[in-house]
N, C-alpha and C positions, 0 to 999 in steps of 0.2 A: 504493500500500500504506500503510495507516495506520501511523504511527510509534509502535510500542509499546516503544521502547527509548530510552535517553538517548544523546546524542552529545557530543563535546567542545565543541560549540557551546552546549550546555545548561547547562554548569557553568563557573565561572571557575577556570581552572587556574593563574592567575598567583600566583607565590610558593609554589606547592604542590610536594610531591614526588610524582611520578606513576610508578606501576608499569605498564608497557605490555607486553602480550603480543603479539609479532609472530611471523611465520612466515618465518624466514630459511633454511629447508631448501633446500639447493642441491646440484647435482651436484658430486661430489668425485672427484678422481683418487686412488684408494686408495694408489697407489705413492708419491705426493708429498704428499698431504694438501692440495693446492692446489684452489681453486675452479675448476670448469669452466664455470660460468654464474652469473649474478647477477640474474636477472629478478625474483625475489621480493624480494631485497634492495633493488633499485631501486624497486619498488612501495612498500615500507614507508618508504623514504627520503623519499618525497613526503609521507607521513603525518607523519613525524618533523619535517619542516620546519614543519608547522603547529602543533606542540606548543611554542608560544612562552611565555616567561616562567616556565617551571617547571624543576625538577630532574627529569631523566628517567632512569628505570631500566628497562632492557629485559630481558625474558626470552624465550627462544626455544628451539627444539629443532633438532637435526640428525639425521635418520635415526632408527634405533631399535636397541636392543641386538642384537648378533649380526651386524650388517651391516658390510661393509667401509668404508662411509662414515660410520660412527658415530664422529664425531670432535668435538674441542673447537671452540668458536666463536671462537677467537682470530683465525683468518683472516677470518671473517665480519666481525669488528669492524674489521679493517684495510680491507676492501673497503667497508664502510659509511662509514667515515671518509673514504675517497677520494671516494666519491660525494657525501657531504655537504660536503666541503671544510672539515671541522672535526674535532677530536679525538673519538674514541669510545673511552673508557677500558674496558679489559677486565679482569675479575677471574676467575680460574679457581676460582670458588667460587659457590655459589648462596645459601646461608642461614647460613653459618658466620661467624666473627668477621671474616674478611677482607672478605666481602661486606657485612656490616653496617657495618663501619667506613667502607668506601668510600661507601656510601649516605649515611651521616651527614656525610661530608666533602664531598658534592656542593654546588656553588654553582649559583645560577640560571643556566640556559642550558647547563649541562654534561650530558653523556650518558654513562651507564655501561651496559655490557652484561655480564650475569652468565653463568655457565657453562651449558652444555647441560642443560636441565631433565630430559632423559631419562637423564642420568648417575645420577639419584637414583631409587631403587627405588619410592618412593611415587608418583612421577609415572606409572609404567607398571604398577604392581602393585596399588595401593590403590584399591578401588572408591569412587567418590564418592557419598556419601549425606548426609543432613542433619547427621550428626555429624562428617563429614570435616574441616571447617575447624578444629574444636577439637582434632583429633588430628594434623593435618598439620604437620610440622616446617616445610615451605615456607611455609605460611600463618602459623603462629604466630610465626615469626621475621621475616618480611618485613612483615606487616600493620602492626605498630606503628610502622614506619619510614616509611610512605607514607600519603598522604591519599586518593588515588584510584587506581582500577584501570581501565586502558583496554585493551579487547580489540580488536586489529586483525587477528587471525589467522583470517580467514574460512576459509581452506583447511583449517584444523584444527578447525573448529567442530563437526564430527560426532564428535569425540573427547571423551568425558566425563571428561577428566583434570583433576587438581587445578589446574594452571596455567591451565586454560581456564574452570573453573567454581567453584573453591574459594573465591574471594574475594567472591563475590556476597552472601554472608550478612554479611560483615564491613564492607564499604565500598562506596560507589557504583561500579558497573561501567558504563563508558561504551563505546559502539561507536566505534572509531577510524575515520578516513576510508575506509580500504579496506573494512572491515566494513560501514559504513553504505552505501557506494556499491554493494556487492554485494547487500545486502538490498533496497535501493530498486530496483536495476536488475532483479534476478530477480523481484521482486514485480510488475513491469510485465507479465510474461508469465503471471501467475497471477491478476491482478485487473484489471478494466476493460480487457480486451484488445481491441485493434482487430482486426476480422475482415476477410478470412479469416485464420485463424491456423493455422500449420503447424509440426509438430514432426518433425525429422529425427533418427532414432535408429539408431545403428550401433555398431560395435565389438564387444567380447567380453562386456561386463558386461550380460548379457541380463536378469538379475533386476532390476537397477536401471532399465533401460530400460522394462521392463514396468510397474514401479511408477510411472515418470514418465507413461507413456501412460495408465495407469489413472486416475491422479490428475487429469490434465488433461482427459481425456475425460469423466470423471464430473462435473467441475466446469464443463464446457462452455467451457473456456478455449482449447481447440484443436479445429479442425474436421477436420483431416487429419493422420494419422501416417504418414510415409514411412519404411519400414524398410530398412536396409542392413546389410552385414556379417553377422556371426553372428546378430544380432537378426533379420534378414530370413530367415535359414536356419531358425530356430526357427519362425517364423510360416508358412513354406512347408510345414514338416512339419504344422503345424496345418491347412493346406489339404489335406493328404493326400498330399503328394509324398514320395517316397523319394529322398533326395539321393545315395545311394550309400554304400558301406561306409566309405571313408576319411573322408567328411564326417560321417556319423553317429557314427563312433568318436571323431572329434575333439570333437564336442559333448559326448558322454558323458564324455570325459576332462577337458575344459577347463571345463565349466560345472558348478559345484557344485550338488548336488541337482538334476541335470538333469531327472529325471522330474517333480519338483514344478514346476520352471520351465516345462516343456513343457505341463503341465496348466493352469497359469495363463495361458499364451499361448492355449491352446485356448479357455478360457472367455472371455477378453477378445475374441478374434476372433468368437466366437458373438454376443457382446453388441454389438459395433461392427463388423460385417462391411463396411460401406461406408466407414467412416472410416479403417481400417487398410489401407494399401497395401503390396503386396509386389512384388518384381521380376518382370518378364515375361521377362527373359533374364539370363544370368550369364556369368562368365568363369572358366575353369579354368586351372590351371597345368599345362601339358603339357610337362614337362621344361624349364621356364624360358620356354616360349613361351605367349603369351596366346591362348586359343581360346574363341570364343563358343559357348555352348550355350543352347538355348531350353528352356522348361519341358517340352516334349514329349520332349526328349532325356534327361530324368532317368529313372532314376538314372545317375550317372556314376562311373567308377572313378578319377577324378582329383580333386584338392582344389580346391574353390571358393575363388577368391582375390579376386573383385571382382564388382560388378554389371555388366550388359551395356550396350551403347550405346543400345539402345531404351529401357531403363529410365532411363538418364542423361538422355536427351532428355525423356521423359515427366515425370520428377521435376523437371527444370529448369523446365519450363513451369508446374508447380504452384507451385514456390517463387517464381518471378518475379511471379506474380499475388498473392502473399500480402502482408498488411500487418504481420503479426507472424511471426517465424521463431525457433524454438528448436532448437538442434542440439547433439548430443553424439556423439562417436565417429566413426571413419573408416568408409568404405564397403567397404573391402577391405584387402589387405596393401599399404598405400601406401608402405611402406619400399622395396619393389621397384618400379623405374621402370615395368615392364611392367604393373603392377597398381595404379598410382596414379591412373589415369584417372578412375574413378568418384569417388574422394574429392576430387580436385582440382576436377573439374567441378561437383560438388555445392556445394562451398564458393565457387566462383566465381559460381554462380547466386545464392547467398545474398548475396554482396557486391553483385551487380547489382540485386537486388530493392530496390524503394523501400519497405522495411519496417524496423520496429524489430527488430533481430536480436540474439539472445543465444547465445553459444557457450561451452561448458564442456568441461573435460577437457584434460589435458596433451597428448595426441596431437592433439586438435583445434587447440590453439594452435600446435603445431609445423607443421601443414599450412598454416595461414593465413600464418604467417611465411614459409614457403618459397615460396608462390605470390604473395606480395606484396599481399594484400588486407586486411591488418590494419586500415588506416585506414577501410575501408568497412564495418566491423562496429560496431554500436552499443555492444555490451558483450561483453568477453571475460573470463570468470570466472577468478579466480586459483585456484579450487578445483576439483579433479576430483570426488572422492568427495563432498565437501560440497555442491557444486553440484547434482549429480544427485540426491542424497538430499533436498535442499531442494525441488527441482522435483517429486520424487516424493511430497511431502507428509509426509515424515518429520520428527518433532520433533528438532531438533539440540540437543544438550546445552548448548553455549555460547550459542546463541540463546535458549534457554529461561532461561538464567542472566541474560542481559541483560534479558529481560522481567520476571523476578522482581525484579531490582535496581531497575528503574523503579518498580515498585509499592512496594517498601520505602522508596525515596527519597521518594516522594510522601507516604507515611505518616509520615515523620520517624523511621523505625526506626533509621537509622544514628546520628543524634544521640543517641537514647536509649541505644543500646548503648555509644556512646563515653563517655557520662556514667557509666554503670553500671560499665564495666570500666576506664576511664581508662588507656589504653595508655601506659605510660611505659617507656623503655628506657635502661638504663645502658650507655653506650658504652665499649668497651674502650679502653685507652690508644691513642690514634690517632697513627699515624706516616704520613708522606707515602709513598704507594705508587706514585705516578706524578708526573712533572714537571707543574707548573702555573705560570702567571704569578705572580710575587710579589704579596703583598697590596697593593692600591692601584694595580695596573697599569691604565693607561688602555685604552680599547677599541682605539685605534689601535696601541698597543704590543702588545696581545694578539694582533693579526693576524700578527705576525712571530714569535711564540713557537712553537717547534717541539716537537711531542710526541716521546716517546722512540722510538716505532716508525717505521719507514719506510713511507710510503704507496705501495702497489704502483701501477704504471701499467697493469697487466693489465686 
């Protein structure tokens, strides 16, 4: 994929103050506020380790308004510090005087995490347009204090929010290591693809899967689409099968704009009848017991929970012969042991294939972790919605902002704006808001200096 964005390797960050958007969104125990997992924090920790020689200011989100896990990032800062084995200072402010003073007080090599960006209404309510940077309090207050913006939050790149796109007009926006790796890795299944190429699409997000199939089939980057899960059920209906009352009602209830989605599936199948494969047998949940049904047994009065053994074997052979495999979504209700067979075996086949493999989606990641094949997958995306939208050919706001920034940077637009506006900030009276080594402390002495908070061992 041609690189149409800047990365941290393209610009000298030494001595600069860098604002970095990361995605620390993690599972939270609502009763205690404690983190239940830290996969994304660990991913971004690796990026942060590469941000050497600069003052680093992090912004991130956790959940969204109205959710039980919509909490402060204080615990995230502690966990990140534990992973990095160095202090990560946290300020419960985003663009007020506390945050601005803390940024101005940073020294080279120090890391500061600001408060949950979604605590502030303009992040979730203000639509981003060409005038947003000049109206945004987040941008107006933070931009004068930093030199560069690094976006490492690929998992949130489908959100056109201010913290994701609002700085592109003001200063160079660079792709962080996670972002750059995602774009390069996903690009390999969309350009210069080694054939045969197979896409395995399952789960419940049928509209997204149809968009991916359409984009890849029209571009000629995939030869065969294997459908599983609810995606397969929709295409079986396109073939003229009646799945039975419980299954038809489920799709109409769970799939938004079902009639439109079904119509799109019908049209795609007519256009690519040989490329789109559907199951030849299925498994129903008969009061907790797995029962196989063939297509001739349809309709059924029991819910479909998995693909059948014949389909698993047939799909597995196609996957193992592939040179490129893209997969998203489970083949069935994998959370129940009786109906995890299809999902587990499909992903084992992908792991066994001598192919470049890309997997996306939170459920997909959970499966490959559970069956122990993570190391055999070429690339596991950090983003669910962002990954499948990218593969579906959708323009993602944050990626478009990165592309815009490269063009502005190459034209010298940022230097021109800086001269015209001359961002100067009068800093409030600064007081120490966290412990730090005394001035003149040597590097050796600094290692034994203890931050105020206690690093969790969780």
